[in-house]
C-alpha positions as CSV (number, residue, x, y, z in Angstrom):
1,M,0.0,0.0,0.0
2,R,1.6,3.3,-1.1
3,I,0.4,6.9,-1.1
4,I,-0.5,8.1,-4.6
5,A,-2.0,11.5,-3.7
6,Y,-3.4,13.7,-0.9
7,T,-6.8,15.2,-0.3
8,Y,-7.0,18.8,1.1
9,G,-8.7,22.0,0.1
10,A,-11.6,19.9,-1.3
11,D,-9.5,18.4,-4.0
12,Y,-6.9,15.8,-4.8
13,H,-3.3,16.8,-5.1
14,C,-0.3,14.8,-6.4
15,I,2.6,14.1,-4.1
16,D,4.9,16.6,-5.8
17,C,2.5,19.5,-5.4
18,T,1.7,18.6,-1.9
19,T,5.3,18.4,-0.7
20,R,6.1,21.7,-2.6
21,N,3.3,23.5,-0.8
22,K,5.0,26.1,1.4
23,K,2.4,25.9,4.1
24,F,3.2,22.3,4.7
25,Q,7.0,22.8,4.5
26,R,6.9,25.5,7.3
27,T,5.0,23.2,9.7
28,L,7.3,21.6,12.2
29,C,6.4,18.8,14.6
30,I,6.5,19.5,18.3
31,H,9.4,17.1,18.7
32,Y,11.5,19.2,16.3
33,I,10.6,22.4,18.1
34,Q,11.7,20.8,21.4
35,G,14.9,19.5,19.8
36,I,13.9,15.9,20.1
37,P,14.8,13.6,17.2
38,C,11.5,12.4,15.6
39,T,10.9,9.7,13.0
40,N,7.2,9.0,13.8
41,C,5.6,12.3,13.0
42,R,5.9,12.3,9.2
43,D,4.8,9.9,6.4
44,S,7.0,8.5,3.7
45,N,6.8,11.7,1.7
46,G,7.8,14.0,4.7
47,L,4.3,15.3,5.4
48,L,3.2,15.6,9.0
49,Y,0.5,13.0,10.0
50,E,-1.6,15.7,11.7
51,Q,-1.1,18.3,9.0
52,K,-4.1,20.6,8.4
53,D,-5.2,22.5,5.3
54,N,-6.3,26.2,5.2
55,D,-9.7,25.3,6.4
56,G,-8.4,23.4,9.5
57,N,-9.2,20.0,8.1
58,L,-6.7,17.2,8.2
59,V,-4.7,16.4,5.1
60,H,-5.5,12.8,4.1
61,P,-3.3,10.5,2.1
62,L,-4.9,8.6,-0.7
63,F,-3.5,5.1,-1.0
64,S,-3.2,2.9,-4.0
65,T,-5.9,0.6,-2.6
66,D,-8.4,3.4,-1.9
67,E,-11.5,3.9,-4.1
68,W,-11.7,7.3,-5.7
69,Q,-13.8,6.3,-8.8
70,E,-17.4,7.1,-9.4
71,L,-18.9,3.6,-9.6
72,D,-22.6,4.4,-10.4
73,P,-23.5,2.3,-13.5
74,S,-25.3,5.2,-15.3
75,F,-22.1,7.4,-14.8
76,L,-19.8,4.6,-16.0
77,E,-21.9,4.1,-19.1
78,D,-21.0,7.6,-20.3
79,N,-17.5,7.7,-18.6
80,P,-15.9,4.3,-19.0
81,T,-12.4,5.8,-18.3
82,Q,-12.0,8.0,-15.3
83,Y,-9.0,10.1,-14.4
84,L,-7.7,11.1,-11.0
85,A,-6.0,14.5,-11.6
86,C,-4.0,16.9,-9.4
87,G,-6.0,20.0,-8.5
88,D,-2.8,22.1,-8.8
89,C,-0.7,20.9,-11.8
90,H,-3.6,18.9,-13.5
91,K,-1.3,15.9,-14.2
92,T,-3.0,12.5,-14.2
93,I,-2.3,10.7,-11.0
94,D,-4.2,7.5,-11.8
95,E,-6.8,6.2,-14.1
96,Y,-9.6,3.6,-14.0
97,T,-11.2,2.0,-17.0
98,V,-14.3,-0.1,-16.7
99,E,-13.9,-3.5,-18.2
100,S,-16.5,-4.0,-20.8
101,E,-18.7,-7.1,-20.5
102,V,-18.2,-9.4,-23.4
103,T,-21.2,-11.5,-24.3
104,A,-21.1,-14.4,-26.7
């Protein structure tokens, strides 16, 4: 299970844009402020576990196993391929294509 994106500010954001966000870079864990070495406060991308966005909501990682797709059959009929895109740089983070049912 790996982090593929983060959710904050009511949108999805790629790892690069999230880790470049100056607000998140300035935030220091309490251990660092107290001069105590810390290895348990940040995730594999260096983001604090308890990091909050501008609205005070926690920044959540989106893992490779999480569902982000719209799975409503009527939506999938018109949108067989869905894209998870970054709200900042608009690069495609992941995509999902519905397997068409083959009938014989």
